[in-house]
C-alpha positions in Angstrom: 17.1 183.4 50.3 17.1 187.0 51.1 13.6 186.7 52.5 14.6 183.6 54.7 17.6 185.5 56.2 15.4 188.5 57.0 12.7 186.4 58.8 15.5 184.4 60.6 17.3 187.4 61.7 14.2 189.6 62.7 12.3 186.6 64.2 9.0 188.0 62.6 7.5 187.8 59.1 6.0 191.5 59.6 9.5 192.7 60.4 11.1 191.1 57.6 8.4 192.4 55.2 9.0 195.9 56.5 12.9 195.7 56.1 12.7 194.3 52.6 9.9 196.8 51.7 7.5 193.8 50.6 4.1 192.9 51.9 3.5 190.3 54.6 1.7 187.9 52.1 4.5 188.0 49.7 7.1 187.2 52.5 4.8 184.2 53.8 4.5 182.9 50.0 8.2 182.8 49.5 9.0 181.2 52.7 6.2 178.6 51.9 7.8 178.0 48.4 11.3 177.6 49.9 10.1 175.1 52.3 8.3 173.1 49.7 11.5 173.1 47.5 13.6 172.0 50.4 11.0 169.5 51.7 11.6 170.8 55.3 9.7 173.1 57.7 12.1 176.0 58.5 10.0 178.0 61.0 7.6 177.4 63.7 5.0 180.1 63.2 3.8 181.6 66.5 1.7 184.5 67.7 4.9 186.1 69.1 6.8 185.6 65.9 8.8 182.9 64.0 11.2 180.5 65.5 13.8 178.5 63.4 13.3 174.7 63.5 16.2 172.5 63.8 16.1 172.2 59.9 15.8 176.0 59.7 18.9 176.4 62.1 21.1 174.1 59.7 19.8 175.8 56.7 20.6 179.3 58.2 24.5 178.5 58.1 24.2 177.4 54.4 22.1 180.7 53.7 24.7 182.8 55.3 27.5 181.2 53.2 25.5 181.8 49.9 24.8 185.5 51.0 28.6 186.0 51.6 29.6 184.4 48.3 27.1 186.7 46.6 28.3 189.9 48.2 31.8 189.0 47.2 30.7 188.1 43.7 28.8 191.4 43.6 31.9 193.4 44.5 34.3 191.5 42.1 32.0 191.1 39.0 30.1 194.6 39.5 33.2 196.3 40.4 31.1 198.1 43.1 33.9 197.8 45.7 36.2 199.3 43.2 33.9 202.5 43.2 33.4 202.0 47.0 29.7 202.4 47.0 26.9 201.1 49.0 25.8 201.1 52.8 28.1 200.4 55.7 26.2 200.2 59.0 28.2 200.7 62.3 26.7 199.6 65.8 28.5 201.4 68.6 27.7 202.8 72.1 25.8 206.0 72.0 28.5 208.2 73.7 31.3 207.0 71.3 29.0 207.5 68.3 27.8 211.0 69.3 31.1 212.5 70.6 33.7 210.8 68.5 32.5 208.7 65.5 30.3 211.4 63.8 33.4 213.6 63.7 35.9 211.1 63.0 34.0 210.0 59.9 33.8 213.4 58.2 36.9 213.0 56.2 35.9 209.5 55.1 32.6 210.9 53.9 34.3 213.5 51.8 36.7 211.0 50.4 34.0 208.3 49.5 30.8 210.1 48.7 29.5 206.7 47.2 29.3 205.2 50.6 26.2 205.7 53.0 27.3 205.6 56.6 24.6 204.4 59.1 25.1 204.7 62.8 23.0 202.6 65.0 23.1 202.4 69.0 24.0 198.7 68.9 27.1 198.1 71.0 26.8 194.2 70.8 28.0 191.4 68.4 24.7 189.8 68.4 23.4 192.1 65.4 26.7 191.6 63.7 26.2 187.8 63.7 22.8 188.4 62.2 24.3 190.7 59.7 22.2 193.6 60.8 25.4 195.7 61.0 28.7 195.4 59.1 31.0 196.7 61.9 30.5 197.0 65.6 32.5 198.7 68.4 32.1 197.0 71.6 33.4 197.0 75.3 34.3 193.3 75.5 36.3 191.2 73.1 34.0 188.5 71.8 35.3 185.1 72.9 33.2 183.1 70.5 31.7 183.4 66.8 33.1 184.1 63.5 34.4 187.4 64.4 37.6 189.4 63.8 38.3 191.7 66.6 41.0 194.4 67.1 41.7 196.6 70.1 40.8 200.2 69.3 41.9 201.9 72.5 41.7 202.0 76.3 39.8 205.0 77.8 39.6 206.5 81.1 36.3 207.7 83.2 36.0 209.9 86.2 33.4 211.5 88.6 31.9 214.8 87.3 29.3 217.4 88.2 28.1 220.7 86.7 29.4 223.9 88.0 25.9 224.8 89.0 25.4 221.7 90.9 28.7 222.5 92.7 27.4 226.0 93.6 24.5 224.5 95.4 26.2 221.4 96.8 29.6 221.1 98.7 31.9 218.9 96.5 32.7 215.6 98.1 36.0 215.6 99.8 36.3 211.7 99.8 34.2 208.7 98.6 32.3 208.4 102.0 30.8 211.9 101.0 29.2 210.5 97.9 26.2 209.2 99.9 25.3 212.8 100.7 24.9 213.6 97.0 22.5 212.7 94.2 24.2 210.1 92.1 23.5 209.2 88.4 24.1 205.7 86.9 22.8 203.1 84.7 19.7 200.9 85.0 21.5 197.8 86.0 19.3 195.2 84.4 19.6 197.0 80.9 23.3 197.4 81.2 24.5 195.6 78.0 28.1 194.7 79.2 29.6 194.0 82.7 32.2 196.8 81.8 29.5 199.2 82.5 30.0 198.5 86.3 32.3 201.4 86.4 29.5 203.5 88.0 29.4 201.1 91.0 33.2 200.9 91.0 33.8 204.7 91.2 31.0 205.2 93.6 32.2 202.6 95.8 28.7 200.9 95.8 27.0 204.2 96.9 23.2 204.0 95.6 22.1 206.0 92.5 19.0 207.9 92.6 18.7 208.7 88.8 19.2 205.9 86.4 19.0 205.8 82.5 20.3 203.5 79.8 22.0 206.2 77.6 25.3 207.7 78.5 24.4 210.8 76.6 21.2 211.3 78.7 23.2 210.8 81.8 25.6 213.4 80.7 22.8 215.8 80.0 21.4 215.1 83.4 24.6 215.9 85.0 24.9 219.2 82.8 21.4 220.1 84.1 22.6 220.0 87.7 20.8 216.7 88.6 23.8 215.2 90.4 27.3 213.6 90.2 27.8 211.1 87.5 30.5 209.1 85.7 31.7 210.4 82.4 34.3 209.3 79.8 37.1 211.8 80.1 37.3 212.4 76.3 33.7 213.4 76.5 33.9 215.4 79.6 36.7 217.5 78.2 34.2 218.9 75.5 32.1 220.6 78.2 33.5 223.7 80.1 30.5 223.5 82.5 31.5 220.0 83.8 34.0 219.9 86.7 36.0 216.5 87.7 35.6 215.9 91.5 37.5 213.3 93.6 40.1 213.1 90.8 42.0 210.2 92.4 39.1 207.9 91.4 39.5 206.7 87.9 38.3 203.6 85.8 39.8 202.2 82.8 38.0 200.5 80.1 38.4 199.6 76.3 36.9 199.7 73.0 37.1 196.8 70.4 36.3 197.0 66.7 34.7 193.9 65.3 33.8 192.6 61.8 32.3 189.4 60.4 34.8 186.9 58.9 32.6 186.6 55.8 32.3 190.2 55.0 35.4 192.0 56.4 37.2 191.7 53.0 34.6 193.8 51.1 36.0 197.0 50.2 33.6 199.5 51.6 33.6 197.6 55.0 37.4 197.3 55.0 37.8 201.0 54.1 35.6 202.1 56.9 37.2 199.8 59.4 40.7 200.8 58.4 39.7 204.5 58.6 38.3 204.2 62.3 41.4 202.3 63.5 43.6 205.0 62.0 41.6 207.9 63.3 41.6 206.4 66.8 45.3 205.7 66.7 45.8 209.3 65.8 43.5 210.6 68.6 44.7 208.0 71.2 46.0 210.6 73.6 42.6 212.1 74.0 41.1 208.9 75.4 43.1 208.6 78.5 
């Protein structure tokens, strides 16, 4: 069952083998044995990977129920959640992870040394549905799926530039002046959420000439004097070399924290979730 879920979620036998620390042949044999036992073909094997058949899709729902039942049994019978041990993987936007989560989890790590925290740059609910992460922080509340979502906080963003850039270039007086500056933004086709359209919103559609998919890289490009960019205010306040321009232009967005219905009750996941909710509530003023 564990092998089946790894192949189904990864879409490849090789990726599943790597994740489970098994060899490719073992993974293939176990899937073949499972298919023989069920009397049904679960995967279409292709050169590009493994795709679930209709029978595989139906079996996936059953397998995930069994996985959830086992996790809860493991916590209850093995007392693992009493001790709060194990791995909790959190997916979140890179800016939030780098400039908030890492520090916000310090106290938790000291109180619960048996829990291993893993941060991954996955600000979408798809990995949560596949059980590749336990908690995810997203920009949009999921409207479908077996998820439990809670609003963490709203946050504000503004236009910033480095002090060195503003020494070499006259600060814009109004939005029309933005076209005279180098502007930094996202690679639009790689934007993981429509909420990231704040660059277009604040620049009033003025074209960007340097684009990247990482908020952290955009920030470093601004600090290097490459141009004007949009930064989360709670991040910008950490850097004395950044200056806000056109302060009347501001965008508002929000963070949601999401868990899966089947695993949110596990002690270690619940503990991390509740800690993050409390930490953001305590620090709410810094986000706006």
